[in-house]
N, CA, C and O of each residue as an XYZ file, in Angstrom:
424
protein
N     -30.543     87.963     -8.328
C     -29.360     87.241     -7.954
C     -29.192     87.352     -6.446
O     -29.139     88.461     -5.915
N     -29.107     86.235     -5.752
C     -28.987     86.222     -4.302
C     -27.575     86.588     -3.885
O     -26.601     86.151     -4.498
N     -27.473     87.379     -2.856
C     -26.176     87.764     -2.308
C     -26.123     87.328     -0.848
O     -27.118     87.402     -0.127
N     -24.969     86.881     -0.433
C     -24.770     86.484      0.947
C     -24.840     87.707      1.845
O     -24.432     88.798      1.446
N     -25.347     87.535      3.037
C     -25.456     88.667      3.937
C     -24.323     88.723      4.958
O     -24.352     89.560      5.859
N     -23.343     87.862      4.835
C     -22.226     87.900      5.779
C     -21.324     89.078      5.473
O     -21.216     89.515      4.328
N     -20.680     89.586      6.509
C     -19.808     90.758      6.334
C     -18.683     90.458      5.356
O     -18.315     91.319      4.556
N     -18.133     89.253      5.408
C     -17.033     88.869      4.520
C     -17.425     88.976      3.051
O     -16.607     89.351      2.212
N     -18.666     88.649      2.744
C     -19.135     88.658      1.369
C     -19.874     89.944      1.006
O     -20.489     90.028     -0.057
N     -19.817     90.923      1.868
C     -20.532     92.172      1.632
C     -20.075     92.809      0.321
O     -18.874     92.919      0.071
N     -21.020     93.227     -0.513
C     -20.656     93.838     -1.796
C     -20.186     95.285     -1.669
O     -19.686     95.848     -2.642
N     -20.332     95.901     -0.495
C     -20.035     97.324     -0.354
C     -18.565     97.655     -0.652
O     -18.320     98.563     -1.447
N     -17.569     96.969     -0.059
C     -16.181     97.308     -0.415
C     -15.884     97.090     -1.893
O     -15.196     97.900     -2.514
N     -16.398     96.000     -2.461
C     -16.189     95.747     -3.894
C     -16.829     96.850     -4.716
O     -16.244     97.335     -5.684
N     -18.030     97.244     -4.327
C     -18.761     98.264     -5.069
C     -18.042     99.604     -5.008
O     -17.923    100.297     -6.018
N     -17.567     99.967     -3.828
C     -16.846    101.228     -3.667
C     -15.585    101.244     -4.525
O     -15.323    102.216     -5.233
N     -14.814    100.177     -4.460
C     -13.575    100.100     -5.241
C     -13.872    100.065     -6.734
O     -13.176    100.711     -7.518
N     -14.890     99.324     -7.135
C     -15.236     99.222     -8.558
C     -15.713    100.569     -9.099
O     -15.339    100.959    -10.205
N     -16.525    101.272     -8.336
C     -16.991    102.593     -8.762
C     -15.842    103.575     -8.900
O     -15.786    104.354     -9.851
N     -14.929    103.530     -7.946
C     -13.747    104.404     -7.994
C     -12.893    104.073     -9.209
O     -12.389    104.974     -9.880
N     -12.728    102.782     -9.497
C     -11.954    102.342    -10.655
C     -12.575    102.897    -11.943
O     -11.867    103.434    -12.795
N     -13.892    102.764    -12.079
C     -14.571    103.296    -13.270
C     -14.325    104.794    -13.401
O     -13.977    105.284    -14.475
N     -14.507    105.514    -12.306
C     -14.334    106.968    -12.333
C     -12.901    107.350    -12.721
O     -12.696    108.249    -13.535
N     -11.921    106.670    -12.140
C     -10.524    106.969    -12.443
C     -10.178    106.664    -13.896
O      -9.495    107.452    -14.550
N     -10.644    105.532    -14.399
C     -10.339    105.157    -15.784
C     -11.004    106.112    -16.769
O     -10.402    106.483    -17.777
N     -12.230    106.507    -16.487
C     -12.920    107.447    -17.377
C     -12.253    108.818    -17.343
O     -12.101    109.457    -18.384
N     -11.858    109.273    -16.169
C     -11.153    110.554    -16.056
C      -9.834    110.505    -16.819
O      -9.482    111.449    -17.526
N      -9.109    109.402    -16.671
C      -7.820    109.253    -17.361
C      -7.990    109.205    -18.873
O      -7.081    109.580    -19.613
N      -9.146    108.747    -19.334
C      -9.373    108.648    -20.779
C      -9.790    109.976    -21.393
O      -9.908    110.091    -22.612
N     -10.013    110.977    -20.551
C     -10.337    112.304    -21.064
C     -11.819    112.589    -21.243
O     -12.181    113.574    -21.887
N     -12.677    111.753    -20.692
C     -14.118    112.017    -20.779
C     -14.413    113.323    -20.053
O     -14.069    113.476    -18.881
N     -15.052    114.265    -20.746
C     -15.314    115.587    -20.176
C     -16.377    115.555    -19.079
O     -16.213    116.175    -18.028
N     -17.443    114.844    -19.326
C     -18.558    114.821    -18.386
C     -18.791    113.390    -17.921
O     -19.342    112.569    -18.653
N     -18.365    113.105    -16.700
C     -18.524    111.754    -16.166
C     -19.984    111.470    -15.838
O     -20.723    112.370    -15.438
N     -20.396    110.218    -16.009
C     -21.741    109.844    -15.558
C     -21.857    110.062    -14.049
O     -20.849    110.140    -13.347
N     -23.075    110.157    -13.566
C     -23.310    110.369    -12.136
C     -22.753    109.211    -11.312
O     -22.523    108.118    -11.829
N     -22.542    109.465    -10.039
C     -22.060    108.412     -9.131
C     -23.038    107.251     -9.085
O     -22.616    106.095     -9.031
N     -24.330    107.531     -9.104
C     -25.338    106.458     -9.104
C     -25.239    105.619    -10.366
O     -25.389    104.399    -10.316
N     -24.988    106.261    -11.487
C     -24.828    105.540    -12.749
C     -23.585    104.662    -12.694
O     -23.634    103.488    -13.062
N     -22.467    105.230    -12.232
C     -21.236    104.449    -12.128
C     -21.422    103.287    -11.156
O     -20.880    102.203    -11.371
N     -22.184    103.511    -10.094
C     -22.482    102.439     -9.131
C     -23.223    101.299     -9.822
O     -22.935    100.127     -9.581
N     -24.174    101.646    -10.678
C     -24.931    100.606    -11.372
C     -24.065     99.853    -12.389
O     -24.190     98.636    -12.527
N     -23.191    100.567    -13.097
C     -22.247     99.889    -13.997
C     -21.317     98.980    -13.196
O     -21.003     97.875    -13.637
N     -20.875     99.438    -12.025
C     -19.994     98.630    -11.174
C     -20.716     97.370    -10.697
O     -20.140     96.282    -10.720
N     -21.969     97.508    -10.267
C     -22.745     96.339     -9.840
C     -22.905     95.342    -10.980
O     -22.826     94.130    -10.776
N     -23.127     95.858    -12.167
C     -23.263     94.998    -13.337
C     -21.958     94.233    -13.583
O     -21.987     93.046    -13.908
N     -20.826     94.905    -13.431
C     -19.526     94.260    -13.613
C     -19.271     93.215    -12.529
O     -18.743     92.140    -12.813
N     -19.643     93.524    -11.298
C     -19.480     92.574    -10.198
C     -20.317     91.330    -10.456
O     -19.839     90.210    -10.277
N     -21.562     91.518    -10.876
C     -22.427     90.375    -11.194
C     -21.845     89.543    -12.338
O     -21.868     88.313    -12.294
N     -21.324     90.225    -13.363
C     -20.720     89.516    -14.499
C     -19.493     88.730    -14.048
O     -19.247     87.625    -14.531
N     -18.733     89.293    -13.133
C     -17.550     88.608    -12.607
C     -17.959     87.331    -11.885
O     -17.343     86.280    -12.060
N     -18.995     87.434    -11.082
C     -19.476     86.259    -10.348
C     -19.935     85.149    -11.301
O     -19.833     83.966    -10.975
N     -20.431     85.528    -12.459
C     -20.936     84.544    -13.425
C     -19.856     83.984    -14.347
O     -19.982     82.848    -14.803
N     -18.811     84.737    -14.634
C     -17.920     84.379    -15.744
C     -16.473     84.092    -15.360
O     -15.666     83.756    -16.226
N     -16.135     84.216    -14.099
C     -14.729     84.030    -13.716
C     -14.264     82.623    -14.059
O     -14.901     81.631    -13.706
N     -13.128     82.565    -14.762
C     -12.525     81.283    -15.138
C     -11.805     80.677    -13.940
O     -11.361     81.398    -13.046
N     -11.694     79.403    -13.923
C     -11.078     78.685    -12.800
C      -9.667     79.208    -12.500
O      -9.300     79.338    -11.332
N      -8.891     79.502    -13.509
C      -7.501     79.930    -13.310
C      -7.359     81.452    -13.197
O      -6.241     81.958    -13.103
N      -8.458     82.175    -13.204
C      -8.425     83.637    -13.195
C      -8.706     84.165    -11.789
O      -9.607     83.674    -11.109
N      -7.948     85.148    -11.358
C      -8.209     85.743    -10.047
C      -9.487     86.590    -10.127
O      -9.880     87.052    -11.198
N     -10.110     86.774     -8.985
C     -11.328     87.590     -8.937
C     -11.031     89.006     -9.430
O     -11.780     89.558    -10.236
N      -9.937     89.588     -8.943
C      -9.581     90.965     -9.316
C      -9.345     91.087    -10.813
O      -9.806     92.044    -11.436
N      -8.640     90.139    -11.393
C      -8.367     90.166    -12.830
C      -9.668     90.120    -13.630
O      -9.841     90.864    -14.596
N     -10.564     89.254    -13.226
C     -11.852     89.139    -13.923
C     -12.670     90.413    -13.750
O     -13.256     90.912    -14.711
N     -12.712     90.941    -12.530
C     -13.469     92.166    -12.279
C     -12.911     93.313    -13.111
O     -13.671     94.070    -13.714
N     -11.587     93.446    -13.146
C     -10.986     94.522    -13.959
C     -11.326     94.361    -15.431
O     -11.563     95.348    -16.127
N     -11.352     93.127    -15.906
C     -11.728     92.872    -17.304
C     -13.149     93.398    -17.566
O     -13.395     94.051    -18.580
N     -14.066     93.113    -16.661
C     -15.452     93.567    -16.843
C     -15.587     95.081    -16.647
O     -16.352     95.734    -17.357
N     -14.856     95.625    -15.701
C     -14.889     97.081    -15.512
C     -14.310     97.796    -16.727
O     -14.850     98.812    -17.163
N     -13.215     97.272    -17.278
C     -12.619     97.872    -18.475
C     -13.589     97.828    -19.657
O     -13.631     98.758    -20.463
N     -14.356     96.763    -19.758
C     -15.358     96.666    -20.828
C     -16.419     97.750    -20.654
O     -16.889     98.314    -21.642
N     -16.798     98.043    -19.429
C     -17.791     99.094    -19.185
C     -17.202    100.471    -19.451
O     -17.901    101.362    -19.934
N     -15.923    100.654    -19.142
C     -15.254    101.915    -19.465
C     -15.277    102.120    -20.977
O     -15.611    103.205    -21.454
N     -14.920    101.075    -21.733
C     -14.935    101.185    -23.206
C     -16.348    101.503    -23.709
O     -16.521    102.330    -24.604
N     -17.356    100.838    -23.127
C     -18.732    101.115    -23.529
C     -19.088    102.576    -23.256
O     -19.631    103.248    -24.133
N     -18.795    103.073    -22.069
C     -19.147    104.453    -21.724
C     -18.441    105.432    -22.653
O     -19.038    106.417    -23.089
N     -17.175    105.166    -22.957
C     -16.443    106.041    -23.884
C     -17.126    106.032    -25.249
O     -17.359    107.091    -25.833
N     -17.447    104.848    -25.757
C     -18.140    104.772    -27.053
C     -19.510    105.432    -26.992
O     -19.898    106.153    -27.911
N     -20.238    105.189    -25.916
C     -21.588    105.752    -25.762
C     -21.550    107.278    -25.779
O     -22.406    107.922    -26.387
N     -20.553    107.849    -25.108
C     -20.512    109.308    -24.976
C     -19.784    110.014    -26.112
O     -19.846    111.239    -26.214
N     -19.094    109.262    -26.970
C     -18.322    109.922    -28.034
C     -18.764    109.547    -29.446
O     -18.224    110.068    -30.421
N     -19.742    108.648    -29.565
C     -20.226    108.254    -30.887
C     -21.746    108.210    -30.888
O     -22.390    108.360    -29.850
N     -22.289    108.007    -32.042
C     -23.731    107.793    -32.172
C     -24.005    106.358    -32.592
O     -25.030    106.070    -33.211
N     -23.091    105.463    -32.257
C     -23.237    104.050    -32.586
C     -24.581    103.537    -32.056
O     -25.052    103.977    -31.008
N     -25.187    102.608    -32.788
C     -26.534    102.136    -32.454
C     -26.587    101.197    -31.256
O     -27.570    101.235    -30.517
N     -25.591    100.364    -31.028
C     -25.579     99.403    -29.922
C     -26.832     98.537    -29.925
O     -27.500     98.403    -28.899
N     -27.150     97.953    -31.065
C     -28.359     97.152    -31.199
C     -28.158     95.676    -30.864
O     -29.138     94.947    -30.709
N     -26.913     95.223    -30.751
C     -26.660     93.820    -30.463
C     -27.088     93.492    -29.035
O     -27.034     94.342    -28.145
N     -27.509     92.255    -28.834
C     -27.995     91.811    -27.525
C     -26.944     91.977    -26.429
O     -27.290     92.228    -25.275
N     -25.667     91.838    -26.779
C     -24.613     91.932    -25.764
C     -24.541     93.303    -25.104
O     -23.991     93.430    -24.011
N     -25.085     94.329    -25.749
C     -25.051     95.692    -25.215
C     -26.297     96.036    -24.402
O     -26.313     97.048    -23.702
N     -27.325     95.221    -24.482
C     -28.652     95.562    -23.939
C     -28.604     96.091    -22.505
O     -29.151     97.159    -22.231
N     -27.965     95.371    -21.590
C     -27.954     95.787    -20.186
C     -27.211     97.109    -19.988
O     -27.631     97.952    -19.196
N     -26.105     97.282    -20.712
C     -25.331     98.516    -20.567
C     -26.079     99.708    -21.157
O     -26.054    100.802    -20.594
N     -26.736     99.496    -22.278
C     -27.552    100.555    -22.881
C     -28.689    100.943    -21.937
O     -29.006    102.122    -21.786
N     -29.288     99.952    -21.314
C     -30.382    100.214    -20.376
C     -29.904    101.084    -19.210
O     -30.599    102.013    -18.799
N     -28.728    100.782    -18.685
C     -28.167    101.580    -17.593
C     -27.895    103.003    -18.069
O     -28.253    103.965    -17.390
N     -27.264    103.140    -19.234
C     -26.948    104.464    -19.773
C     -28.207    105.299    -20.001
O     -28.237    106.488    -19.686
N     -29.226    104.678    -20.542
C     -30.479    105.407    -20.793
C     -31.195    105.759    -19.491
O     -31.722    106.862    -19.346
N     -31.213    104.829    -18.557
C     -31.868    105.053    -17.257
C     -31.284    106.286    -16.572
O     -32.010    107.053    -15.940
N     -29.972    106.473    -16.701
C     -29.291    107.587    -16.044
C     -29.036    108.760    -16.984
O     -28.297    109.686    -16.648
N     -29.646    108.715    -18.151
C     -29.561    109.804    -19.131
C     -28.111    110.220    -19.411
O     -27.782    111.407    -19.427
N     -27.259    109.222    -19.630
C     -25.861    109.506    -19.973
C     -25.853    110.161    -21.359
O     -26.379    109.601    -22.322
N     -25.261    111.331    -21.447
C     -25.293    112.104    -22.686
C     -24.495    111.452    -23.791
O     -23.485    110.793    -23.544
N     -24.961    111.641    -25.007
C     -24.273    111.181    -26.207
C     -23.872    112.378    -27.029
O     -24.392    113.478    -26.840
N     -22.939    112.162    -27.952
C     -22.505    113.258    -28.812
C     -23.521    113.550    -29.880
O     -23.317    114.448    -30.697
């Protein structure tokens, strides 16, 4: 996916805020062992990419991004607290990230 190289469109501020949001939401949910910062960064990038692809015309960027970040928070909570199989195609990218970073399961 091509990204603009202009400072205005730089993904760094979005990435920093998105990663912080994931960390805060997971901490608030009571997750004992948070995924690594690199793992959260990759989940945040995935959410940012999904936002760029799926934002509705009447939806603000922030609202859409939060929707995707919240979905990743729910996935991480389920991943770390259950032994659910996550075999459906919709989970594939998130499972790949979790496995790549060896996110622990119960």
